[in-house]
C-alpha positions, 0 to 999 in steps of 0.5 A: 854356122860356127866352127868348133875343134874337137879331137883334132877335127874341125866341125860346124855347128848351129843351134836351131833353138838357141835357149840361153840358160847354159853357161858358155862352158856347158854349151861347149860341153853339149856341143862337143858331146853332140860331135862324139855322139855323131862320131860314134853313130849311136841314137841317144846319149845321157849327158851331164853338165855342171848346170844341166843333165839330160840327153841328146837324141840323134835326128835326121839330116836337115838343111838351114838355108846353105847349112846342112848336116845331122841334127841332134835334139837336146832335152835338159833339166836345168835349175830353171826348168826343162829346156830344149835345143836342136844342134845342127853339126857337120864335119868341115875340111880344112880349106887350106888342104884345097 
């Protein structure tokens, strides 16, 4: 999993189905919106980046080996057609606090 800071909090994420179509800017936007959806507790969120639009849908709690967290599924319309991604997110605690 990879760390991402959102609104002063540290989050970890992993793409279960990386696609490679999104720019790094749109990819980060997608991850930040996923964290915001997680924090709000809603089921769905319409999203629109520079090169895509679509929706995020909350999934179930998942594990990838030693990594676990809430899964979110993205259905995206891009210039290259419809794309899908699964994103696993989990809030982390700053290790310096231990």
